[in-house]
PDB file of N, CA, C and O in Angstrom:
ATOM      1  N   MET A   1      68.093  58.506 -45.858  1.00  0.00           N
ATOM      2  CA  MET A   1      67.505  57.046 -45.015  1.00  0.00           C
ATOM      3  C   MET A   1      66.385  56.656 -46.156  1.00  0.00           C
ATOM      4  O   MET A   1      65.566  57.286 -46.824  1.00  0.00           O
ATOM      5  N   SER A   2      66.746  55.414 -46.038  1.00  0.00           N
ATOM      6  CA  SER A   2      66.042  54.480 -47.299  1.00  0.00           C
ATOM      7  C   SER A   2      64.500  54.256 -47.076  1.00  0.00           C
ATOM      8  O   SER A   2      64.000  54.441 -45.967  1.00  0.00           O
ATOM      9  N   GLU A   3      63.909  53.932 -47.948  1.00  0.00           N
ATOM     10  CA  GLU A   3      62.263  53.614 -47.486  1.00  0.00           C
ATOM     11  C   GLU A   3      62.479  52.749 -46.313  1.00  0.00           C
ATOM     12  O   GLU A   3      62.307  53.100 -45.145  1.00  0.00           O
ATOM     13  N   SER A   4      62.911  51.462 -46.761  1.00  0.00           N
ATOM     14  CA  SER A   4      62.860  50.418 -45.333  1.00  0.00           C
ATOM     15  C   SER A   4      62.928  50.747 -44.466  1.00  0.00           C
ATOM     16  O   SER A   4      62.110  50.303 -43.660  1.00  0.00           O
ATOM     17  N   THR A   5      63.698  51.515 -44.100  1.00  0.00           N
ATOM     18  CA  THR A   5      64.586  52.078 -42.485  1.00  0.00           C
ATOM     19  C   THR A   5      63.179  53.062 -42.328  1.00  0.00           C
ATOM     20  O   THR A   5      62.519  52.695 -41.356  1.00  0.00           O
ATOM     21  N   LYS A   6      62.702  53.974 -42.902  1.00  0.00           N
ATOM     22  CA  LYS A   6      61.866  54.573 -42.341  1.00  0.00           C
ATOM     23  C   LYS A   6      60.795  53.721 -41.824  1.00  0.00           C
ATOM     24  O   LYS A   6      60.246  53.992 -40.756  1.00  0.00           O
ATOM     25  N   MET A   7      60.431  52.583 -42.612  1.00  0.00           N
ATOM     26  CA  MET A   7      58.691  51.874 -41.961  1.00  0.00           C
ATOM     27  C   MET A   7      59.560  50.998 -40.763  1.00  0.00           C
ATOM     28  O   MET A   7      58.889  50.492 -39.864  1.00  0.00           O
ATOM     29  N   ASP A   8      61.054  50.819 -40.749  1.00  0.00           N
ATOM     30  CA  ASP A   8      61.310  50.515 -39.603  1.00  0.00           C
ATOM     31  C   ASP A   8      61.088  51.238 -37.859  1.00  0.00           C
ATOM     32  O   ASP A   8      61.271  50.682 -36.776  1.00  0.00           O
ATOM     33  N   PHE A   9      60.696  52.462 -38.123  1.00  0.00           N
ATOM     34  CA  PHE A   9      60.841  53.018 -36.967  1.00  0.00           C
ATOM     35  C   PHE A   9      60.034  54.464 -37.242  1.00  0.00           C
ATOM     36  O   PHE A   9      60.510  55.596 -37.153  1.00  0.00           O
ATOM     37  N   PRO A  10      58.309  53.976 -37.698  1.00  0.00           N
ATOM     38  CA  PRO A  10      58.111  54.993 -37.670  1.00  0.00           C
ATOM     39  C   PRO A  10      57.528  56.359 -37.023  1.00  0.00           C
ATOM     40  O   PRO A  10      57.043  57.338 -37.590  1.00  0.00           O
ATOM     41  N   GLU A  11      57.776  56.050 -35.381  1.00  0.00           N
ATOM     42  CA  GLU A  11      57.414  56.822 -34.222  1.00  0.00           C
ATOM     43  C   GLU A  11      58.542  58.116 -34.807  1.00  0.00           C
ATOM     44  O   GLU A  11      58.162  59.284 -34.882  1.00  0.00           O
ATOM     45  N   LEU A  12      60.010  57.664 -35.206  1.00  0.00           N
ATOM     46  CA  LEU A  12      60.985  58.286 -34.694  1.00  0.00           C
ATOM     47  C   LEU A  12      60.951  58.970 -36.363  1.00  0.00           C
ATOM     48  O   LEU A  12      61.812  59.848 -36.427  1.00  0.00           O
ATOM     49  N   ASP A  13      60.479  58.865 -37.207  1.00  0.00           N
ATOM     50  CA  ASP A  13      60.182  59.445 -38.581  1.00  0.00           C
ATOM     51  C   ASP A  13      59.307  60.582 -38.137  1.00  0.00           C
ATOM     52  O   ASP A  13      59.664  61.726 -38.418  1.00  0.00           O
ATOM     53  N   LEU A  14      57.738  60.292 -37.197  1.00  0.00           N
ATOM     54  CA  LEU A  14      56.839  61.366 -37.004  1.00  0.00           C
ATOM     55  C   LEU A  14      57.612  62.215 -36.159  1.00  0.00           C
ATOM     56  O   LEU A  14      57.739  63.382 -36.530  1.00  0.00           O
ATOM     57  N   GLY A  15      57.975  61.976 -35.447  1.00  0.00           N
ATOM     58  CA  GLY A  15      58.962  62.812 -34.520  1.00  0.00           C
ATOM     59  C   GLY A  15      60.013  63.526 -35.326  1.00  0.00           C
ATOM     60  O   GLY A  15      60.105  64.743 -35.168  1.00  0.00           O
ATOM     61  N   LEU A  16      60.717  62.993 -36.065  1.00  0.00           N
ATOM     62  CA  LEU A  16      61.279  64.040 -37.029  1.00  0.00           C
ATOM     63  C   LEU A  16      61.266  64.656 -37.848  1.00  0.00           C
ATOM     64  O   LEU A  16      62.214  65.358 -38.198  1.00  0.00           O
ATOM     65  N   ALA A  17      59.830  64.555 -38.587  1.00  0.00           N
ATOM     66  CA  ALA A  17      58.992  65.445 -39.466  1.00  0.00           C
ATOM     67  C   ALA A  17      58.264  66.124 -38.421  1.00  0.00           C
ATOM     68  O   ALA A  17      58.204  67.206 -39.005  1.00  0.00           O
ATOM     69  N   LEU A  18      57.779  66.294 -37.539  1.00  0.00           N
ATOM     70  CA  LEU A  18      57.712  67.249 -36.626  1.00  0.00           C
ATOM     71  C   LEU A  18      58.449  68.128 -35.953  1.00  0.00           C
ATOM     72  O   LEU A  18      58.028  69.247 -35.657  1.00  0.00           O
ATOM     73  N   SER A  19      59.721  67.653 -35.627  1.00  0.00           N
ATOM     74  CA  SER A  19      60.734  68.711 -35.607  1.00  0.00           C
ATOM     75  C   SER A  19      61.078  69.961 -36.462  1.00  0.00           C
ATOM     76  O   SER A  19      61.226  71.157 -36.212  1.00  0.00           O
ATOM     77  N   LYS A  20      61.167  68.902 -37.982  1.00  0.00           N
ATOM     78  CA  LYS A  20      61.328  69.691 -39.019  1.00  0.00           C
ATOM     79  C   LYS A  20      60.463  71.041 -39.376  1.00  0.00           C
ATOM     80  O   LYS A  20      60.847  72.166 -39.696  1.00  0.00           O
ATOM     81  N   ALA A  21      58.972  70.424 -39.175  1.00  0.00           N
ATOM     82  CA  ALA A  21      57.960  71.488 -39.154  1.00  0.00           C
ATOM     83  C   ALA A  21      58.302  72.506 -38.410  1.00  0.00           C
ATOM     84  O   ALA A  21      58.812  73.488 -38.949  1.00  0.00           O
ATOM     85  N   GLU A  22      58.132  72.475 -37.330  1.00  0.00           N
ATOM     86  CA  GLU A  22      58.362  73.127 -35.843  1.00  0.00           C
ATOM     87  C   GLU A  22      59.827  73.991 -36.141  1.00  0.00           C
ATOM     88  O   GLU A  22      60.003  75.189 -35.914  1.00  0.00           O
ATOM     89  N   GLY A  23      60.378  73.452 -36.461  1.00  0.00           N
ATOM     90  CA  GLY A  23      61.688  74.375 -36.981  1.00  0.00           C
ATOM     91  C   GLY A  23      61.040  75.391 -37.762  1.00  0.00           C
ATOM     92  O   GLY A  23      60.875  76.493 -37.240  1.00  0.00           O
ATOM     93  N   ASN A  24      60.633  75.176 -38.979  1.00  0.00           N
ATOM     94  CA  ASN A  24      60.701  75.531 -40.264  1.00  0.00           C
ATOM     95  C   ASN A  24      59.643  76.637 -40.157  1.00  0.00           C
ATOM     96  O   ASN A  24      59.756  77.654 -40.842  1.00  0.00           O
ATOM     97  N   LEU A  25      58.376  76.415 -39.111  1.00  0.00           N
ATOM     98  CA  LEU A  25      57.308  77.418 -38.895  1.00  0.00           C
ATOM     99  C   LEU A  25      58.204  78.387 -37.907  1.00  0.00           C
ATOM    100  O   LEU A  25      57.891  79.547 -38.173  1.00  0.00           O
ATOM    101  N   ASN A  26      59.195  78.351 -36.871  1.00  0.00           N
ATOM    102  CA  ASN A  26      59.426  79.060 -35.642  1.00  0.00           C
ATOM    103  C   ASN A  26      60.517  79.840 -36.943  1.00  0.00           C
ATOM    104  O   ASN A  26      60.531  81.062 -36.790  1.00  0.00           O
ATOM    105  N   PHE A  27      61.190  79.470 -37.865  1.00  0.00           N
ATOM    106  CA  PHE A  27      61.844  80.406 -38.543  1.00  0.00           C
ATOM    107  C   PHE A  27      61.598  81.142 -38.922  1.00  0.00           C
ATOM    108  O   PHE A  27      62.344  82.120 -38.978  1.00  0.00           O
ATOM    109  N   LEU A  28      59.822  81.111 -39.650  1.00  0.00           N
ATOM    110  CA  LEU A  28      59.071  81.863 -40.637  1.00  0.00           C
ATOM    111  C   LEU A  28      58.532  82.755 -39.606  1.00  0.00           C
ATOM    112  O   LEU A  28      58.502  83.955 -39.879  1.00  0.00           O
ATOM    113  N   ALA A  29      58.000  82.266 -38.192  1.00  0.00           N
ATOM    114  CA  ALA A  29      57.592  82.928 -37.246  1.00  0.00           C
ATOM    115  C   ALA A  29      58.406  84.614 -36.266  1.00  0.00           C
ATOM    116  O   ALA A  29      58.063  85.649 -35.696  1.00  0.00           O
ATOM    117  N   GLN A  30      59.844  83.674 -36.742  1.00  0.00           N
ATOM    118  CA  GLN A  30      60.596  84.682 -35.957  1.00  0.00           C
ATOM    119  C   GLN A  30      61.307  85.955 -37.458  1.00  0.00           C
ATOM    120  O   GLN A  30      62.017  86.913 -37.152  1.00  0.00           O
ATOM    121  N   ALA A  31      61.083  85.785 -38.305  1.00  0.00           N
ATOM    122  CA  ALA A  31      61.654  86.426 -39.574  1.00  0.00           C
ATOM    123  C   ALA A  31      60.652  87.558 -40.405  1.00  0.00           C
ATOM    124  O   ALA A  31      60.844  88.378 -41.302  1.00  0.00           O
ATOM    125  N   THR A  32      59.223  87.026 -39.407  1.00  0.00           N
ATOM    126  CA  THR A  32      57.897  88.102 -40.206  1.00  0.00           C
ATOM    127  C   THR A  32      57.740  88.594 -38.873  1.00  0.00           C
ATOM    128  O   THR A  32      56.579  88.985 -38.749  1.00  0.00           O
ATOM    129  N   ASN A  33      58.389  88.743 -37.835  1.00  0.00           N
ATOM    130  CA  ASN A  33      57.715  89.005 -36.821  1.00  0.00           C
ATOM    131  C   ASN A  33      58.949  90.320 -36.347  1.00  0.00           C
ATOM    132  O   ASN A  33      59.415  90.458 -35.217  1.00  0.00           O
ATOM    133  N   THR A  34      59.298  91.242 -37.662  1.00  0.00           N
ATOM    134  CA  THR A  34      60.366  92.171 -36.777  1.00  0.00           C
ATOM    135  C   THR A  34      59.814  93.590 -37.727  1.00  0.00           C
ATOM    136  O   THR A  34      59.098  93.692 -38.723  1.00  0.00           O
ATOM    137  N   GLU A  35      60.606  94.664 -36.786  1.00  0.00           N
ATOM    138  CA  GLU A  35      59.888  95.864 -37.037  1.00  0.00           C
ATOM    139  C   GLU A  35      59.887  96.335 -38.375  1.00  0.00           C
ATOM    140  O   GLU A  35      60.961  96.282 -38.974  1.00  0.00           O
ATOM    141  N   GLY A  36      58.953  96.758 -38.923  1.00  0.00           N
ATOM    142  CA  GLY A  36      58.860  97.285 -40.037  1.00  0.00           C
ATOM    143  C   GLY A  36      58.832  96.098 -41.275  1.00  0.00           C
ATOM    144  O   GLY A  36      59.084  96.431 -42.433  1.00  0.00           O
ATOM    145  N   ASP A  37      58.491  94.640 -40.907  1.00  0.00           N
ATOM    146  CA  ASP A  37      57.868  93.884 -41.927  1.00  0.00           C
ATOM    147  C   ASP A  37      57.194  93.943 -42.478  1.00  0.00           C
ATOM    148  O   ASP A  37      56.352  93.661 -41.625  1.00  0.00           O
ATOM    149  N   GLN A  38      56.275  94.172 -43.879  1.00  0.00           N
ATOM    150  CA  GLN A  38      54.961  94.157 -44.591  1.00  0.00           C
ATOM    151  C   GLN A  38      55.140  92.952 -45.532  1.00  0.00           C
ATOM    152  O   GLN A  38      54.449  92.842 -46.544  1.00  0.00           O
ATOM    153  N   THR A  39      56.086  92.042 -45.184  1.00  0.00           N
ATOM    154  CA  THR A  39      55.712  91.383 -46.597  1.00  0.00           C
ATOM    155  C   THR A  39      54.536  90.156 -46.281  1.00  0.00           C
ATOM    156  O   THR A  39      54.444  89.172 -47.016  1.00  0.00           O
ATOM    157  N   LEU A  40      53.551  90.391 -44.936  1.00  0.00           N
ATOM    158  CA  LEU A  40      52.786  89.180 -44.472  1.00  0.00           C
ATOM    159  C   LEU A  40      51.688  89.887 -44.532  1.00  0.00           C
ATOM    160  O   LEU A  40      51.812  91.047 -44.925  1.00  0.00           O
ATOM    161  N   THR A  41      50.648  89.509 -44.251  1.00  0.00           N
ATOM    162  CA  THR A  41      49.450  89.986 -43.921  1.00  0.00           C
ATOM    163  C   THR A  41      49.307  90.045 -42.701  1.00  0.00           C
ATOM    164  O   THR A  41      50.398  90.386 -42.244  1.00  0.00           O
ATOM    165  N   ILE A  42      48.356  89.865 -41.645  1.00  0.00           N
ATOM    166  CA  ILE A  42      47.960  89.463 -40.218  1.00  0.00           C
ATOM    167  C   ILE A  42      47.603  88.309 -40.426  1.00  0.00           C
ATOM    168  O   ILE A  42      48.108  87.361 -39.823  1.00  0.00           O
ATOM    169  N   SER A  43      46.733  88.189 -41.257  1.00  0.00           N
ATOM    170  CA  SER A  43      46.216  86.866 -41.130  1.00  0.00           C
ATOM    171  C   SER A  43      47.041  85.432 -41.713  1.00  0.00           C
ATOM    172  O   SER A  43      46.624  84.317 -41.400  1.00  0.00           O
ATOM    173  N   GLN A  44      48.085  85.593 -42.470  1.00  0.00           N
ATOM    174  CA  GLN A  44      49.242  85.457 -43.102  1.00  0.00           C
ATOM    175  C   GLN A  44      50.056  84.470 -42.003  1.00  0.00           C
ATOM    176  O   GLN A  44      50.372  83.299 -41.794  1.00  0.00           O
ATOM    177  N   GLY A  45      50.180  86.213 -41.310  1.00  0.00           N
ATOM    178  CA  GLY A  45      51.269  85.551 -39.339  1.00  0.00           C
ATOM    179  C   GLY A  45      50.445  84.744 -38.798  1.00  0.00           C
ATOM    180  O   GLY A  45      50.919  83.672 -38.423  1.00  0.00           O
ATOM    181  N   MET A  46      49.599  84.886 -38.677  1.00  0.00           N
ATOM    182  CA  MET A  46      48.910  84.009 -37.408  1.00  0.00           C
ATOM    183  C   MET A  46      48.353  82.847 -37.799  1.00  0.00           C
ATOM    184  O   MET A  46      47.932  82.070 -36.942  1.00  0.00           O
ATOM    185  N   ALA A  47      48.200  82.328 -40.168  1.00  0.00           N
ATOM    186  CA  ALA A  47      48.265  81.116 -39.823  1.00  0.00           C
ATOM    187  C   ALA A  47      49.547  80.339 -39.269  1.00  0.00           C
ATOM    188  O   ALA A  47      49.644  79.219 -38.766  1.00  0.00           O
ATOM    189  N   ILE A  48      50.501  81.333 -39.540  1.00  0.00           N
ATOM    190  CA  ILE A  48      51.964  80.413 -39.695  1.00  0.00           C
ATOM    191  C   ILE A  48      52.000  80.326 -37.701  1.00  0.00           C
ATOM    192  O   ILE A  48      52.594  79.329 -37.291  1.00  0.00           O
ATOM    193  N   LEU A  49      51.641  80.916 -37.009  1.00  0.00           N
ATOM    194  CA  LEU A  49      51.896  80.927 -35.657  1.00  0.00           C
ATOM    195  C   LEU A  49      50.395  79.768 -35.189  1.00  0.00           C
ATOM    196  O   LEU A  49      50.508  78.981 -34.249  1.00  0.00           O
ATOM    197  N   ASP A  50      49.177  79.863 -35.965  1.00  0.00           N
ATOM    198  CA  ASP A  50      48.428  78.807 -35.653  1.00  0.00           C
ATOM    199  C   ASP A  50      48.584  77.487 -36.272  1.00  0.00           C
ATOM    200  O   ASP A  50      47.811  76.568 -36.001  1.00  0.00           O
ATOM    201  N   ALA A  51      49.503  77.371 -37.048  1.00  0.00           N
ATOM    202  CA  ALA A  51      50.721  75.866 -37.375  1.00  0.00           C
ATOM    203  C   ALA A  51      51.724  75.895 -36.997  1.00  0.00           C
ATOM    204  O   ALA A  51      52.419  74.966 -37.411  1.00  0.00           O
ATOM    205  N   LEU A  52      52.384  76.837 -36.090  1.00  0.00           N
ATOM    206  CA  LEU A  52      53.106  76.291 -35.108  1.00  0.00           C
ATOM    207  C   LEU A  52      52.649  75.919 -33.887  1.00  0.00           C
ATOM    208  O   LEU A  52      53.408  75.211 -33.225  1.00  0.00           O
ATOM    209  N   HIS A  53      51.541  76.232 -33.395  1.00  0.00           N
ATOM    210  CA  HIS A  53      50.966  75.601 -31.998  1.00  0.00           C
ATOM    211  C   HIS A  53      50.375  74.567 -32.451  1.00  0.00           C
ATOM    212  O   HIS A  53      50.241  73.614 -31.684  1.00  0.00           O
ATOM    213  N   ALA A  54      49.976  74.497 -33.522  1.00  0.00           N
ATOM    214  CA  ALA A  54      49.179  72.793 -33.742  1.00  0.00           C
ATOM    215  C   ALA A  54      50.645  71.853 -34.014  1.00  0.00           C
ATOM    216  O   ALA A  54      50.535  70.726 -33.531  1.00  0.00           O
ATOM    217  N   VAL A  55      51.657  72.050 -34.528  1.00  0.00           N
ATOM    218  CA  VAL A  55      52.613  70.971 -34.484  1.00  0.00           C
ATOM    219  C   VAL A  55      53.245  70.344 -32.947  1.00  0.00           C
ATOM    220  O   VAL A  55      53.237  69.203 -32.483  1.00  0.00           O
ATOM    221  N   GLN A  56      53.765  71.614 -32.434  1.00  0.00           N
ATOM    222  CA  GLN A  56      54.117  71.937 -31.227  1.00  0.00           C
ATOM    223  C   GLN A  56      53.095  71.105 -30.417  1.00  0.00           C
ATOM    224  O   GLN A  56      53.592  70.371 -29.562  1.00  0.00           O
ATOM    225  N   GLU A  57      51.615  71.097 -30.557  1.00  0.00           N
ATOM    226  CA  GLU A  57      50.824  70.225 -29.640  1.00  0.00           C
ATOM    227  C   GLU A  57      50.971  68.796 -30.101  1.00  0.00           C
ATOM    228  O   GLU A  57      51.059  68.009 -29.158  1.00  0.00           O
ATOM    229  N   ALA A  58      51.022  68.239 -31.333  1.00  0.00           N
ATOM    230  CA  ALA A  58      51.038  66.953 -32.111  1.00  0.00           C
ATOM    231  C   ALA A  58      52.461  66.450 -31.567  1.00  0.00           C
ATOM    232  O   ALA A  58      52.576  65.275 -31.222  1.00  0.00           O
ATOM    233  N   ARG A  59      53.437  67.250 -31.499  1.00  0.00           N
ATOM    234  CA  ARG A  59      54.543  66.585 -30.778  1.00  0.00           C
ATOM    235  C   ARG A  59      54.695  66.068 -29.662  1.00  0.00           C
ATOM    236  O   ARG A  59      55.216  64.980 -29.418  1.00  0.00           O
ATOM    237  N   LYS A  60      53.977  67.277 -28.496  1.00  0.00           N
ATOM    238  CA  LYS A  60      53.391  66.728 -26.739  1.00  0.00           C
ATOM    239  C   LYS A  60      53.237  65.958 -26.859  1.00  0.00           C
ATOM    240  O   LYS A  60      53.851  65.121 -26.197  1.00  0.00           O
ATOM    241  N   LYS A  61      52.024  65.472 -28.066  1.00  0.00           N
ATOM    242  CA  LYS A  61      50.822  64.187 -27.870  1.00  0.00           C
ATOM    243  C   LYS A  61      51.881  63.040 -27.967  1.00  0.00           C
ATOM    244  O   LYS A  61      51.880  62.106 -27.166  1.00  0.00           O
ATOM    245  N   LEU A  62      52.891  63.169 -29.107  1.00  0.00           N
ATOM    246  CA  LEU A  62      53.311  62.207 -29.322  1.00  0.00           C
ATOM    247  C   LEU A  62      54.271  61.749 -28.390  1.00  0.00           C
ATOM    248  O   LEU A  62      54.638  60.618 -28.071  1.00  0.00           O
ATOM    249  N   GLN A  63      54.535  62.678 -28.091  1.00  0.00           N
ATOM    250  CA  GLN A  63      55.770  62.247 -26.641  1.00  0.00           C
ATOM    251  C   GLN A  63      55.009  61.417 -25.270  1.00  0.00           C
ATOM    252  O   GLN A  63      55.555  60.893 -24.299  1.00  0.00           O
ATOM    253  N   VAL A  64      53.411  61.538 -25.647  1.00  0.00           N
ATOM    254  CA  VAL A  64      53.047  61.535 -24.238  1.00  0.00           C
ATOM    255  C   VAL A  64      52.673  59.490 -24.741  1.00  0.00           C
ATOM    256  O   VAL A  64      52.737  58.485 -24.033  1.00  0.00           O
ATOM    257  N   VAL A  65      52.368  59.636 -25.978  1.00  0.00           N
ATOM    258  CA  VAL A  65      51.979  58.216 -26.637  1.00  0.00           C
ATOM    259  C   VAL A  65      52.678  57.230 -26.536  1.00  0.00           C
ATOM    260  O   VAL A  65      52.402  56.133 -26.051  1.00  0.00           O
ATOM    261  N   LEU A  66      54.082  57.782 -27.228  1.00  0.00           N
ATOM    262  CA  LEU A  66      55.435  57.166 -26.890  1.00  0.00           C
ATOM    263  C   LEU A  66      55.988  56.454 -25.633  1.00  0.00           C
ATOM    264  O   LEU A  66      56.693  55.449 -25.545  1.00  0.00           O
ATOM    265  N   TYR A  67      55.505  57.202 -24.760  1.00  0.00           N
ATOM    266  CA  TYR A  67      55.984  57.358 -22.890  1.00  0.00           C
ATOM    267  C   TYR A  67      54.975  56.275 -22.484  1.00  0.00           C
ATOM    268  O   TYR A  67      55.532  55.372 -21.859  1.00  0.00           O
ATOM    269  N   GLU A  68      53.409  56.063 -22.685  1.00  0.00           N
ATOM    270  CA  GLU A  68      52.408  55.421 -22.547  1.00  0.00           C
ATOM    271  C   GLU A  68      53.027  54.277 -23.042  1.00  0.00           C
ATOM    272  O   GLU A  68      53.053  53.372 -22.207  1.00  0.00           O
ATOM    273  N   GLN A  69      53.592  53.977 -24.235  1.00  0.00           N
ATOM    274  CA  GLN A  69      54.184  52.310 -24.357  1.00  0.00           C
ATOM    275  C   GLN A  69      55.053  51.900 -23.931  1.00  0.00           C
ATOM    276  O   GLN A  69      55.076  50.778 -23.425  1.00  0.00           O
ATOM    277  N   ARG A  70      55.917  52.576 -23.989  1.00  0.00           N
ATOM    278  CA  ARG A  70      56.871  52.319 -23.255  1.00  0.00           C
ATOM    279  C   ARG A  70      57.221  51.999 -21.739  1.00  0.00           C
ATOM    280  O   ARG A  70      58.259  51.592 -21.217  1.00  0.00           O
ATOM    281  N   LYS A  71      55.843  52.369 -21.170  1.00  0.00           N
ATOM    282  CA  LYS A  71      55.649  51.937 -19.741  1.00  0.00           C
ATOM    283  C   LYS A  71      54.755  50.685 -19.760  1.00  0.00           C
ATOM    284  O   LYS A  71      54.472  50.203 -18.663  1.00  0.00           O
ATOM    285  N   LYS A  72      54.208  50.014 -21.029  1.00  0.00           N
ATOM    286  CA  LYS A  72      53.841  48.814 -20.854  1.00  0.00           C
ATOM    287  C   LYS A  72      54.653  47.826 -20.936  1.00  0.00           C
ATOM    288  O   LYS A  72      54.248  46.678 -20.758  1.00  0.00           O
TER     289      LYS A  72
END
């Protein structure tokens, strides 16, 4: 996607970026949530889950904003 295309659809670009971040964080959360996995500390695991939750909340708020804009 070219830079000019990204500027034409900022809502779409934001939604795609949030989806990508959410997918990556879901992958990390699932990959580190296995029995016997000792590669991360509890704090690191909690940081992944906190970031995942923040991205999910941001995506939900974006959906509300876009819905309200379309109603007008």
